[in-house]
All heavy atoms as an XYZ file, in Angstrom:
983
protein
N     108.053     82.328    103.074
C     108.222     82.447    104.512
C     107.217     83.461    105.053
O     107.128     84.598    104.548
C     109.657     82.899    104.826
C     109.824     83.335    106.248
S     111.500     83.682    106.816
C     112.006     84.949    105.731
N     106.468     83.071    106.071
C     105.543     83.993    106.720
C     106.341     85.001    107.558
O     107.285     84.628    108.257
C     104.602     83.253    107.679
C     103.418     82.660    106.992
O     102.935     83.215    105.999
N     102.923     81.560    107.485
N     105.909     86.243    107.482
C     106.487     87.285    108.339
C     105.308     87.954    109.048
O     104.345     88.395    108.405
C     107.283     88.303    107.537
C     108.497     87.652    106.854
C     109.428     88.657    106.254
N     110.167     89.346    107.315
C     111.032     90.344    107.053
N     111.233     90.731    105.815
N     111.686     90.913    108.031
N     105.416     88.014    110.371
C     104.341     88.584    111.214
C     104.911     89.745    112.000
O     105.963     89.599    112.655
C     103.758     87.499    112.141
C     102.626     88.066    112.970
C     103.324     86.260    111.357
N     104.171     90.857    111.956
C     104.675     92.093    112.604
C     103.593     92.709    113.472
O     102.411     92.502    113.275
C     105.023     93.129    111.535
C     106.059     92.678    110.549
C     105.687     92.047    109.360
C     107.408     92.886    110.798
C     106.650     91.636    108.462
C     108.375     92.480    109.880
C     107.983     91.837    108.717
N     104.058     93.518    114.446
C     103.204     94.410    115.207
C     103.675     95.823    114.879
O     104.870     96.095    114.862
C     103.361     94.216    116.717
C     102.953     92.865    117.243
C     103.017     92.793    118.761
C     104.410     92.879    119.307
N     104.498     92.554    120.765
N     102.717     96.720    114.666
C     103.093     98.125    114.507
C     103.438     98.682    115.870
O     103.100     98.101    116.913
C     101.950     98.945    113.888
O     100.841     98.921    114.776
C     101.554     98.423    112.519
N     104.093     99.798    115.902
C     104.440    100.450    117.158
C     103.186    100.784    117.950
O     103.141    100.563    119.176
C     105.257    101.725    116.903
C     105.761    102.380    118.186
C     106.563    103.626    117.893
N     107.695    103.300    117.091
C     108.366    104.150    116.348
N     108.027    105.409    116.302
N     109.406    103.773    115.634
N     102.161    101.259    117.286
C     100.897    101.587    117.958
C     100.291    100.341    118.583
O      99.830    100.355    119.736
C      99.917    102.225    116.938
C      98.595    102.570    117.552
C      98.403    103.791    118.224
C      97.533    101.693    117.483
C      97.215    104.129    118.797
C      96.308    102.009    118.062
C      96.163    103.227    118.716
O      94.951    103.523    119.304
N     100.244     99.264    117.825
C      99.669     98.001    118.341
C     100.495     97.499    119.527
O      99.942     97.006    120.517
C      99.606     96.946    117.236
C      98.903     95.696    117.605
C      97.526     95.591    117.493
C      99.597     94.612    118.140
C      96.871     94.441    117.875
C      98.962     93.452    118.507
C      97.581     93.349    118.378
N     101.814     97.586    119.436
C     102.681     97.132    120.516
C     102.422     97.874    121.833
O     102.413     97.257    122.894
C     104.157     97.300    120.137
O     104.498     96.426    119.079
N     102.148     99.178    121.719
C     101.837     99.956    122.919
C     100.524     99.468    123.543
O     100.378     99.333    124.754
C     101.771    101.441    122.616
C     103.150    102.092    122.561
C     103.017    103.582    122.496
N     102.402    103.988    121.232
C     102.988    104.675    120.295
N     104.195    105.118    120.450
N     102.367    104.978    119.180
N      99.544     99.220    122.674
C      98.257     98.717    123.177
C      98.398     97.346    123.816
O      97.830     97.076    124.864
C      97.236     98.688    122.022
C      95.941     98.027    122.444
C      94.961     98.572    123.208
C      95.556     96.672    122.175
N      93.962     97.636    123.407
C      94.296     96.481    122.795
C      96.128     95.613    121.484
C      93.617     95.279    122.717
C      95.439     94.432    121.386
C      94.214     94.248    122.019
N      99.155     96.470    123.182
C      99.327     95.084    123.679
C      99.949     95.062    125.061
O      99.598     94.200    125.864
C     100.143     94.273    122.675
C     101.176     93.374    123.265
C      99.237     93.421    121.804
N     100.802     96.012    125.380
C     101.431     96.054    126.698
C     100.402     96.254    127.814
O     100.653     95.894    128.951
C     102.498     97.138    126.756
C     103.775     96.770    126.053
C     104.904     97.721    126.371
N     104.701     99.057    125.840
C     105.235     99.505    124.713
N     105.971     98.714    123.964
N     105.000    100.741    124.310
N      99.253     96.814    127.472
C      98.203     97.065    128.453
C      97.285     95.832    128.628
O      96.387     95.859    129.441
C      97.354     98.253    128.069
C      98.151     99.525    127.939
C      97.284    100.644    127.347
C      98.133    101.868    127.032
N      97.366    102.882    126.320
N      97.446     94.824    127.794
C      96.595     93.641    127.822
C      97.437     92.461    128.299
O      98.615     92.600    128.623
C      96.028     93.322    126.443
O      97.089     92.865    125.589
C      95.344     94.513    125.832
N      96.833     91.304    128.253
C      97.521     90.058    128.617
C      97.917     89.258    127.368
O      98.280     88.103    127.487
C      96.644     89.230    129.521
C      96.301     89.921    130.840
C      95.233     89.220    131.627
O      94.732     88.154    131.207
O      94.858     89.763    132.663
N      97.816     89.882    126.205
C      98.180     89.177    124.953
C      99.674     88.948    124.884
O     100.455     89.847    125.193
C      97.701     89.971    123.758
C      96.235     89.984    123.435
C      95.934     90.867    122.244
C      95.721     88.579    123.166
N     100.043     87.799    124.380
C     101.442     87.478    124.208
C     101.752     87.313    122.727
O     100.831     87.117    121.906
C     101.802     86.151    124.882
O     101.062     85.090    124.273
C     101.483     86.199    126.395
N     103.015     87.419    122.372
C     103.415     87.189    120.989
C     103.019     85.780    120.565
O     102.636     85.545    119.423
C     104.907     87.408    120.800
C     105.272     88.872    120.862
O     104.359     89.738    120.854
O     106.484     89.169    120.898
N     103.130     84.828    121.489
C     102.802     83.438    121.160
C     101.307     83.334    120.780
O     100.965     82.667    119.812
C     103.058     82.548    122.375
C     102.789     81.093    122.143
C     103.157     80.257    123.371
C     102.855     78.789    123.140
N     103.221     77.968    124.262
N     100.433     84.033    121.496
C      98.996     84.059    121.173
C      98.757     84.704    119.810
O      97.888     84.235    119.023
C      98.214     84.776    122.249
N      99.451     85.785    119.528
C      99.325     86.474    118.228
C      99.770     85.527    117.075
O      99.115     85.449    116.048
C     100.096     87.765    118.211
C      99.645     88.818    119.220
C     100.596     90.039    119.190
C      98.218     89.273    118.936
N     100.880     84.849    117.281
C     101.384     83.934    116.250
C     100.404     82.755    116.033
O     100.155     82.347    114.890
C     102.775     83.415    116.616
S     104.016     84.710    116.508
N      99.811     82.258    117.144
C      98.807     81.224    117.029
C      97.600     81.714    116.264
O      96.987     80.976    115.474
C      98.392     80.703    118.428
N      97.215     82.970    116.462
C      96.101     83.563    115.723
C      96.429     83.630    114.225
O      95.518     83.380    113.409
C      95.787     84.957    116.274
N      97.650     83.919    113.870
C      98.016     83.963    112.453
C      97.894     82.544    111.844
O      97.410     82.404    110.724
C      99.453     84.510    112.281
C      99.968     84.300    110.860
C      99.489     85.987    112.623
N      98.304     81.535    112.590
C      98.160     80.165    112.082
C      96.700     79.886    111.817
O      96.340     79.340    110.751
C      98.762     79.145    113.087
C      98.398     77.749    112.706
C     100.257     79.314    113.197
N      95.815     80.270    112.748
C      94.369     80.064    112.555
C      93.853     80.819    111.338
O      93.093     80.286    110.540
C      93.590     80.509    113.813
C      93.765     79.615    114.976
C      93.006     80.090    116.233
O      92.268     81.078    116.130
O      93.154     79.434    117.264
N      94.292     82.082    111.212
C      93.822     82.869    110.047
C      94.293     82.298    108.749
O      93.558     82.293    107.750
C      94.263     84.336    110.206
C      93.518     85.094    111.287
S      93.932     86.848    111.377
C      95.553     86.766    112.141
N      95.536     81.815    108.700
C      96.062     81.190    107.492
C      95.241     79.976    107.098
O      95.129     79.607    105.917
C      97.515     80.821    107.683
N      94.602     79.331    108.089
C      93.750     78.157    107.833
C      92.307     78.577    107.508
O      91.438     77.753    107.354
C      93.769     77.214    109.027
C      95.119     76.647    109.315
C      95.186     75.880    110.637
O      94.293     76.008    111.480
N      96.234     75.125    110.812
N      92.047     79.886    107.473
C      90.724     80.402    107.127
C      89.839     80.702    108.286
O      88.684     81.060    108.126
N      90.340     80.601    109.519
C      89.551     80.859    110.718
C      89.663     82.333    111.103
O      90.480     82.719    111.929
C      90.023     79.949    111.877
C      89.924     78.462    111.619
C      90.576     77.686    112.768
C      88.492     78.024    111.450
N      88.842     83.108    110.465
C      88.818     84.562    110.751
C      87.435     84.937    111.272
O      86.453     84.192    111.072
C      89.169     85.414    109.518
C      88.165     85.159    108.376
C      90.586     85.136    109.070
C      88.285     86.119    107.241
N      87.327     86.056    111.907
C      86.043     86.526    112.437
C      85.395     87.548    111.563
O      84.229     87.895    111.777
C      86.230     87.075    113.863
C      86.695     85.974    114.812
O      86.007     84.916    114.866
O      87.752     86.142    115.439
N      86.130     88.063    110.596
C      85.538     88.996    109.657
C      86.576     89.534    108.661
O      87.701     89.810    109.031
N      86.169     89.584    107.397
C      86.976     90.206    106.387
C      86.381     91.608    106.160
O      85.290     91.724    105.646
C      86.950     89.385    105.091
C      87.924     89.894    104.034
O      88.301     91.109    104.094
O      88.298     89.116    103.145
N      87.129     92.614    106.589
C      86.618     93.999    106.562
C      86.932     94.670    105.234
O      86.610     95.836    105.037
C      87.193     94.780    107.724
C      86.931     94.173    109.113
C      87.536     95.032    110.204
C      85.471     93.944    109.347
N      87.576     93.960    104.308
C      87.896     94.516    103.010
C      89.213     95.265    103.012
O      89.750     95.644    104.062
N      89.800     95.446    101.833
C      91.029     96.177    101.715
C      92.224     95.489    102.394
O      93.163     96.144    102.779
N      92.148     94.172    102.531
C      93.242     93.430    103.158
C      93.241     93.450    104.669
O      94.211     93.077    105.274
N      92.127     93.899    105.288
C      92.041     93.987    106.740
C      91.116     92.869    107.251
O      89.931     92.778    106.799
C      91.565     95.342    107.217
C      91.426     95.384    108.719
C      92.548     96.441    106.767
N      91.584     92.084    108.184
C      90.806     91.000    108.805
C      90.612     91.313    110.278
O      91.454     91.940    110.913
C      91.537     89.641    108.678
C      91.914     89.170    107.289
C      92.662     87.852    107.413
C      90.706     89.011    106.428
N      89.483     90.800    110.828
C      89.245     90.902    112.251
C      89.444     89.509    112.851
O      88.929     88.539    112.297
C      87.837     91.402    112.559
C      87.557     91.498    114.072
C      86.222     92.189    114.326
C      85.113     91.194    114.429
N      83.854     91.768    114.906
N      90.171     89.447    113.950
C      90.407     88.175    114.634
C      90.237     88.362    116.128
O      90.876     89.226    116.742
C      91.817     87.644    114.326
C      92.181     86.355    115.001
C      91.343     85.224    114.456
C      91.756     83.906    115.071
N      90.782     82.846    114.805
N      89.367     87.572    116.742
C      89.218     87.566    118.191
C      90.298     86.717    118.778
O      90.596     85.609    118.301
C      87.861     87.024    118.585
C      86.719     87.916    118.190
C      85.408     87.379    118.680
N      85.112     86.105    118.014
C      84.030     85.376    118.217
N      83.134     85.758    119.080
N      83.850     84.239    117.590
N      90.874     87.196    119.883
C      91.896     86.425    120.609
C      91.526     86.445    122.084
O      91.253     87.496    122.646
C      93.306     87.028    120.415
C      93.672     87.061    118.915
C      94.340     86.199    121.187
C      94.973     87.711    118.615
N      91.472     85.272    122.682
C      91.058     85.146    124.054
C      92.097     85.733    125.010
O      93.280     85.709    124.781
N      91.576     86.306    126.089
C      92.398     86.792    127.178
C      92.243     85.859    128.358
O      91.169     85.249    128.507
C      92.045     88.237    127.567
C      92.250     89.316    126.494
C      91.703     90.630    126.934
C      93.728     89.440    126.199
N      93.194     85.760    129.196
C      93.153     84.839    130.323
C      91.892     85.012    131.134
O      91.563     86.124    131.546
C      94.400     85.056    131.225
N      91.161     83.938    131.308
C      89.960     83.956    132.134
C      88.723     84.511    131.440
O      87.632     84.490    132.010
N      88.861     85.025    130.202
C      87.722     85.607    129.532
C      87.387     84.912    128.207
O      86.338     85.110    127.670
C      87.960     87.102    129.253
C      87.938     87.912    130.539
C      87.894     89.358    130.197
N      89.254     89.897    130.148
C      89.537     91.113    129.753
N      88.596     91.902    129.343
N      90.776     91.535    129.737
N      88.308     84.138    127.692
C      88.058     83.464    126.403
C      87.962     84.444    125.259
O      88.170     85.645    125.402
N      87.596     83.914    124.095
C      87.545     84.740    122.876
C      86.348     85.714    122.899
O      86.446     86.822    122.434
C      87.493     83.873    121.642
C      88.796     83.237    121.291
C      88.737     82.520    119.974
C      90.096     81.905    119.622
N      90.082     81.254    118.357
N      85.220     85.258    123.436
C      84.023     86.108    123.414
C      84.187     87.391    124.233
O      83.723     88.446    123.855
C      82.796     85.359    123.915
C      82.405     84.257    122.979
C      81.169     83.605    123.453
N      80.042     84.245    122.802
C      78.798     83.978    123.083
N      78.510     83.092    124.006
N      77.828     84.606    122.441
N      84.906     87.307    125.323
C      85.134     88.479    126.155
C      86.520     89.050    126.049
O      86.939     89.870    126.827
N      87.261     88.569    125.069
C      88.648     88.960    124.929
C      88.912     90.152    124.030
O      88.113     91.114    123.993
N      89.983     90.078    123.316
C      90.454     91.186    122.486
C      90.052     91.006    121.040
O      89.952     89.848    120.563
C      91.959     91.332    122.602
N      89.862     92.091    120.361
C      89.624     92.096    118.922
C      90.870     92.716    118.291
O      91.306     93.775    118.686
C      88.407     92.946    118.557
C      87.118     92.610    119.256
C      86.747     91.151    119.083
N      85.430     90.836    119.626
C      85.267     90.141    120.714
N      86.274     89.678    121.382
N      84.038     89.827    121.139
N      91.443     92.017    117.326
C      92.587     92.535    116.616
C      92.245     92.702    115.166
O      91.448     91.940    114.595
C      93.804     91.599    116.745
O      93.515     90.314    116.219
C      94.215     91.454    118.208
N      92.831     93.738    114.567
C      92.656     93.982    113.148
C      94.032     93.780    112.501
O      95.031     94.374    112.966
C      92.113     95.385    112.897
C      90.732     95.625    113.521
C      90.240     97.034    113.245
C      89.720     94.597    113.095
N      94.027     92.966    111.466
C      95.301     92.534    110.850
C      95.273     92.847    109.368
O      94.301     92.486    108.677
C      95.471     90.979    111.061
C      96.795     90.516    110.454
C      95.350     90.597    112.502
N      96.278     93.543    108.916
C      96.444     93.792    107.487
C      97.257     92.607    106.934
O      98.309     92.257    107.472
C      97.179     95.100    107.246
N      96.752     92.015    105.863
C      97.416     90.836    105.332
C      97.138     90.669    103.837
O      96.123     91.088    103.333
C      96.999     89.551    106.076
O      97.736     88.424    105.546
C      95.522     89.300    105.962
N      98.070     89.964    103.192
C      97.848     89.541    101.821
C      97.358     88.086    101.830
O      97.245     87.492    100.783
C      99.127     89.697    100.984
C     100.290     88.864    101.514
O     100.161     88.142    102.506
N     101.434     89.012    100.895
N      97.051     87.576    103.047
C      96.612     86.182    103.238
C      97.632     85.181    102.747
O      97.306     84.056    102.412
C      95.252     85.936    102.623
C      94.130     86.741    103.248
C      92.783     86.404    102.631
C      91.701     87.298    103.202
N      90.436     87.084    102.561
N      98.860     85.617    102.685
C      99.948     84.768    102.224
C     101.116     84.819    103.173
O     101.103     84.131    104.215
N     102.057     85.677    102.884
C     103.301     85.679    103.665
C     103.492     86.921    104.525
O     104.493     87.011    105.231
C     104.482     85.515    102.735
C     104.590     86.647    101.709
O     103.615     87.377    101.485
O     105.705     86.804    101.128
N     102.582     87.881    104.497
C     102.728     89.094    105.294
C     101.490     89.309    106.156
O     100.371     89.307    105.687
C     102.928     90.319    104.399
C     104.212     90.319    103.605
C     104.275     91.555    102.761
C     105.514     91.536    101.840
N     105.508     92.665    100.924
N     101.758     89.505    107.476
C     100.687     89.699    108.457
C     101.108     90.842    109.384
O     102.196     90.783    109.981
C     100.468     88.451    109.274
C     100.150     87.227    108.450
C     101.040     86.420    107.796
C      98.873     86.701    108.148
N     100.383     85.438    107.114
C      99.060     85.578    107.315
C      97.562     87.069    108.504
C      97.984     84.824    106.841
C      96.514     86.298    108.048
C      96.715     85.179    107.212
N     100.262     91.873    109.466
C     100.564     93.056    110.298
C      99.450     93.283    111.297
O      98.326     93.599    110.884
C     100.719     94.306    109.410
C     101.816     94.213    108.401
C     101.581     93.724    107.114
C     103.109     94.636    108.719
C     102.589     93.668    106.185
C     104.116     94.579    107.781
C     103.865     94.082    106.502
N      99.735     93.139    112.567
C      98.747     93.504    113.595
C      98.797     95.029    113.714
O      99.823     95.602    114.106
C      99.089     92.868    114.935
C      98.746     91.373    114.965
C      99.660     90.422    114.578
C      97.481     90.996    115.387
C      99.350     89.080    114.606
C      97.145     89.633    115.406
C      98.076     88.691    115.017
N      97.692     95.682    113.323
C      97.696     97.154    113.258
C      96.816     97.820    114.295
O      97.050     98.994    114.650
C      97.291     97.653    111.850
C      98.356     97.295    110.803
C      95.943     97.115    111.421
N      95.816     97.119    114.818
C      94.918     97.751    115.762
C      94.293     96.677    116.644
O      94.046     95.566    116.209
C      93.831     98.533    115.033
C      92.989     99.429    115.923
C      93.478    100.638    116.431
C      91.670     99.066    116.265
C      92.709    101.446    117.250
C      90.905     99.877    117.067
C      91.438    101.041    117.556
O      90.681    101.845    118.368
N      94.018     97.052    117.888
C      93.355     96.140    118.796
C      92.525     96.865    119.812
O      92.763     98.054    120.099
N      91.487     96.186    120.315
C      90.663     96.762    121.344
C      90.009     95.620    122.109
O      89.792     94.524    121.572
C      89.592     97.721    120.802
C      88.706     97.139    119.759
C      87.450     96.629    120.087
C      89.070     97.134    118.429
C      86.596     96.108    119.120
C      88.208     96.626    117.444
C      86.998     96.104    117.780
N      89.682     95.874    123.362
C      88.988     94.887    124.163
C      87.497     95.092    123.994
O      87.014     96.236    123.918
C      89.399     94.980    125.637
C      90.828     94.537    125.845
C      91.207     94.513    127.314
O      90.507     93.869    128.097
O      92.228     95.156    127.650
N      86.765     94.008    123.937
C      85.311     94.071    123.709
C      84.592     94.905    124.770
O      83.625     95.602    124.472
C      84.749     92.681    123.634
C      83.261     92.675    123.298
C      82.745     91.248    123.193
C      81.258     91.261    122.915
N      80.671     89.956    122.935
N      85.096     94.854    126.021
C      84.426     95.584    127.078
C      84.737     97.100    127.023
O      84.139     97.875    127.709
C      84.823     95.053    128.461
C      86.294     95.178    128.767
O      87.090     95.498    127.900
N      86.644     94.934    130.021
N      85.638     97.514    126.138
C      85.976     98.938    125.963
C      85.196     99.550    124.816
O      84.706    100.674    124.952
C      87.496     99.107    125.772
C      87.857    100.557    125.465
C      88.263     98.607    126.989
N      85.070     98.834    123.715
C      84.278     99.322    122.575
C      83.813     98.145    121.746
O      84.391     97.063    121.781
C      85.124    100.305    121.738
C      86.281     99.676    121.021
C      87.170    100.679    120.297
N      86.433    101.364    119.266
C      86.953    102.307    118.496
N      88.211    102.661    118.655
N      86.236    102.901    117.584
N      82.759     98.354    120.997
C      82.144     97.268    120.257
C      82.769     97.084    118.852
O      82.909     95.954    118.369
C      80.636     97.493    120.128
N      83.091     98.183    118.215
C      83.583     98.112    116.836
C      84.371     99.380    116.513
O      84.601    100.192    117.389
C      82.415     97.890    115.858
O      82.935     97.617    114.569
C      81.485     99.074    115.825
N      84.778     99.497    115.246
C      85.454    100.715    114.805
C      84.542    101.473    113.847
O      83.592    100.927    113.299
C      86.798    100.373    114.146
C      86.585     99.518    112.872
C      87.747     99.729    115.116
C      87.815     99.310    112.036
N      84.885    102.755    113.669
C      84.053    103.582    112.748
C      84.485    103.331    111.313
O      85.565    102.796    111.046
C      84.234    105.074    113.084
O      85.584    105.429    112.787
C      83.896    105.364    114.551
N      83.670    103.815    110.387
C      84.012    103.705    108.963
C      85.291    104.471    108.646
O      86.138    104.030    107.860
C      82.884    104.221    108.095
C      81.670    103.300    108.107
O      81.786    102.124    108.489
O      80.572    103.776    107.746
N      85.467    105.626    109.285
C      86.679    106.416    109.086
C      87.936    105.687    109.594
O      88.979    105.727    108.956
N      87.808    105.044    110.743
C      88.935    104.296    111.280
C      89.263    103.109    110.364
O      90.428    102.828    110.117
C      88.605    103.763    112.683
C      88.555    104.841    113.733
C      88.004    104.364    115.059
O      87.067    103.547    115.073
O      88.545    104.833    116.115
N      88.236    102.443    109.842
C      88.447    101.318    108.928
C      89.186    101.795    107.690
O      90.151    101.166    107.255
C      87.136    100.643    108.556
C      87.257     99.518    107.524
C      88.200     98.427    107.990
C      85.872     98.971    107.191
N      88.780    102.929    107.136
C      89.442    103.449    105.930
C      90.906    103.744    106.209
O      91.787    103.432    105.411
C      88.747    104.704    105.426
C      89.364    105.235    104.134
C      89.292    104.264    102.991
O      88.228    103.773    102.651
N      90.441    103.961    102.387
N      91.176    104.349    107.381
C      92.548    104.632    107.741
C      93.367    103.369    107.899
O      94.549    103.304    107.448
C      92.605    105.473    109.027
N      92.787    102.328    108.527
C      93.495    101.088    108.677
C      93.716    100.390    107.357
O      94.771     99.767    107.123
C      92.729    100.164    109.649
C      92.716    100.640    111.102
C      91.714     99.812    111.908
C      94.088    100.560    111.726
N      92.785    100.486    106.438
C      92.960     99.930    105.094
C      94.107    100.650    104.378
O      94.916    100.002    103.676
C      91.680     99.980    104.308
C      90.628     99.026    104.796
C      89.257     99.228    104.157
O      88.943    100.335    103.700
N      88.441     98.192    104.137
N      94.196    101.969    104.507
C      95.272    102.728    103.897
C      96.616    102.337    104.504
O      97.612    102.127    103.754
C      95.050    104.238    104.067
C      93.839    104.750    103.298
O      93.311    104.019    102.405
O      93.385    105.868    103.603
N      96.678    102.208    105.798
C      97.922    101.804    106.482
C      98.306    100.391    106.029
O      99.466    100.117    105.699
C      97.732    101.854    108.003
C      97.636    103.295    108.466
C      98.889    101.156    108.716
C      97.163    103.462    109.911
N      97.308     99.521    105.964
C      97.551     98.141    105.530
C      98.115     98.092    104.125
O      99.066     97.338    103.832
N      97.535     98.826    103.224
C      97.990     98.860    101.829
C      99.464     99.335    101.777
O     100.273     98.774    101.018
C      97.108     99.765    101.003
N      99.783    100.344    102.547
C     101.167    100.839    102.564
C     102.113     99.777    103.128
O     103.193     99.553    102.572
C     101.230    102.136    103.396
C     102.566    102.838    103.366
C     103.547    102.347    104.389
O     103.122    102.004    105.510
O     104.740    102.238    104.084
N     101.744     99.128    104.198
C     102.581     98.082    104.782
C     102.753     96.880    103.821
O     103.885     96.358    103.679
C     102.008     97.601    106.108
C     102.056     98.587    107.264
C     101.218     98.071    108.444
C     103.514     98.841    107.705
N     101.686     96.466    103.210
C     101.738     95.298    102.313
C     102.555     95.587    101.045
O     103.071     94.633    100.443
C     100.316     94.850    101.962
C      99.573     94.200    103.131
C      98.105     94.082    102.814
C     100.168     92.846    103.465
N     102.700     96.834    100.682
C     103.455     97.178     99.489
C     104.972     97.205     99.742
O     105.763     97.257     98.803
C     103.002     98.552     98.958
N     105.362     97.131    101.006
C     106.806     97.193    101.320
C     107.520     95.919    100.880
O     107.002     94.814    101.000
C     107.007     97.418    102.814
C     106.571     98.759    103.278
C     106.917     98.991    104.736
N     106.432    100.291    105.176
C     106.662    100.765    106.398
N     107.406    100.088    107.278
N     106.196    101.953    106.734
N     108.752     96.141    100.475
C     109.627     95.005    100.108
C     110.248     94.411    101.373
O     110.177     95.009    102.465
C     110.778     95.484     99.195
O     111.616     96.404     99.958
C     110.233     96.185     97.965
N     110.855     93.269    101.245
C     111.522     92.638    102.366
C     112.579     93.517    102.989
O     112.718     93.622    104.198
N     113.331     94.220    102.155
C     114.358     95.137    102.621
C     113.740     96.301    103.398
O     114.258     96.715    104.451
C     115.187     95.657    101.466
C     116.305     96.564    101.922
C     117.203     96.914    100.766
N     117.898     95.655    100.403
C     118.791     95.533     99.461
N     119.129     96.603     98.768
N     119.356     94.398     99.197
N     112.623     96.830    102.905
C     111.962     97.938    103.615
C     111.386     97.466    104.949
O     111.415     98.206    105.920
C     110.837     98.504    102.730
C     111.330     99.278    101.544
C     110.228     99.639    100.568
O     109.292     98.843    100.351
N     110.308    100.830     99.975
N     110.880     96.270    104.993
C     110.408     95.692    106.255
C     111.542     95.534    107.251
O     111.409     95.865    108.433
C     109.691     94.366    106.030
C     108.373     94.441    105.264
C     107.864     93.046    104.924
C     107.347     95.222    106.032
N     112.666     95.021    106.799
C     113.850     94.866    107.644
C     114.280     96.219    108.199
O     114.652     96.348    109.371
C     115.009     94.238    106.883
C     114.749     92.782    106.518
O     113.856     92.127    107.150
O     115.413     92.285    105.601
N     114.236     97.242    107.371
C     114.623     98.587    107.792
C     113.620     99.118    108.842
O     114.046     99.706    109.855
C     114.697     99.545    106.625
C     115.152    100.942    106.986
C     115.256    101.848    105.745
O     115.008    101.438    104.624
N     115.607    103.103    105.979
N     112.328     98.899    108.653
C     111.348     99.336    109.628
C     111.506     98.655    110.960
O     111.348     99.257    112.010
C     109.938     99.101    109.062
N     111.928     97.394    110.923
C     112.190     96.647    112.181
C     113.419     97.264    112.864
O     113.413     97.486    114.069
C     112.377     95.133    111.891
C     112.932     94.399    113.107
C     111.074     94.500    111.465
N     114.460     97.529    112.074
C     115.649     98.098    112.653
C     115.398     99.492    113.256
O     115.963     99.864    114.291
C     116.768     98.208    111.573
N     114.513    100.273    112.631
C     114.161    101.610    113.126
C     113.175    101.561    114.285
O     112.975    102.573    114.989
C     113.559    102.451    112.002
C     114.530    102.750    110.881
C     113.856    103.359    109.669
O     112.595    103.405    109.615
O     114.585    103.777    108.749
N     112.483    100.446    114.467
C     111.529    100.298    115.588
C     110.097    100.634    115.281
O     109.253    100.590    116.145
N     109.774    100.935    114.013
C     108.382    101.197    113.695
C     107.543     99.948    113.519
O     106.336     99.956    113.622
C     108.264    102.086    112.417
O     108.813    101.429    111.312
N     108.244     98.811    113.283
C     107.621     97.501    113.264
C     108.404     96.564    114.164
O     109.644     96.719    114.299
C     107.589     96.898    111.859
C     106.707     97.549    110.823
C     106.909     96.879    109.458
C     105.224     97.457    111.205
N     107.705     95.630    114.762
C     108.368     94.581    115.540
C     107.980     93.242    114.938
O     106.788     92.930    114.843
C     107.942     94.651    116.999
C     108.602     93.606    117.871
C     108.075     93.653    119.301
O     107.265     94.455    119.644
N     108.601     92.771    120.102
N     108.978     92.465    114.516
C     108.671     91.167    113.949
C     108.548     90.168    115.081
O     109.429     90.111    115.965
C     109.764     90.719    112.960
C     109.381     89.549    112.145
C     110.205     89.397    110.873
O     111.239     90.090    110.719
O     109.812     88.567    110.045
N     107.450     89.406    115.075
C     107.187     88.588    116.226
C     107.295     87.082    115.985
O     107.433     86.325    116.918
C     105.826     88.894    116.899
C     104.678     88.728    115.908
C     105.850     90.264    117.493
C     103.316     88.849    116.555
N     107.228     86.637    114.765
C     107.400     85.218    114.517
C     107.724     84.965    113.074
O     107.349     85.744    112.182
C     106.216     84.411    114.974
S     104.597     85.027    114.506
N     108.436     83.908    112.838
C     108.754     83.418    111.512
C     108.143     82.043    111.338
O     107.637     81.489    112.301
C     110.266     83.318    111.313
C     110.997     84.613    111.409
N     111.086     85.477    110.363
C     111.670     85.189    112.441
C     111.808     86.552    110.721
N     112.147     86.394    111.996
N     108.217     81.482    110.135
C     107.695     80.106    109.928
C     108.213     79.132    110.953
O     107.457     78.345    111.466
C     108.074     79.628    108.533
C     107.233     80.265    107.426
O     106.103     80.633    107.701
O     107.745     80.374    106.291
N     109.479     79.187    111.246
C     110.046     78.212    112.177
C     109.643     78.488    113.635
O     109.847     77.604    114.455
C     111.561     78.158    112.010
C     112.247     79.447    112.356
N     112.336     80.506    111.507
C     112.877     79.824    113.497
C     112.987     81.526    112.109
N     113.340     81.108    113.316
N     109.121     79.625    113.942
C     108.726     79.942    115.306
C     107.233     79.810    115.551
O     106.806     79.830    116.696
C     109.130     81.381    115.654
C     110.618     81.619    115.693
C     110.883     83.048    116.085
C     112.348     83.418    116.016
N     112.527     84.833    116.320
N     106.437     79.702    114.523
C     104.978     79.646    114.691
C     104.555     78.307    115.278
O     105.012     77.317    114.915
C     104.253     79.967    113.355
C     104.517     81.385    112.957
C     102.749     79.740    113.493
C     103.901     81.822    111.662
């Protein structure tokens, strides 16, 4: 079963954009099919997601920690008109966060959702 999450940090950023959970879940479906914009290493992928009226080229960039199987964590996002990319230090931090998230068991993920540090946004039957 696929489990897709947003971190608390990512959720705060998303509230400032026009991204919806439906768009994020659709992006996971695309990534699962191999449609990614960049493999940054350490389990971190880059995926462009279009914003209303701007499309993917002018839209948002999301960084997703994943095992490319059943766990997907949206950990960071930025709009292209705000910044072009992330620094090497930021990438290393995101890879470390991703490794920690991917190592969690199902029970630990459920606990993080209950505590509010993660928000689960779609399951297999909702994608």
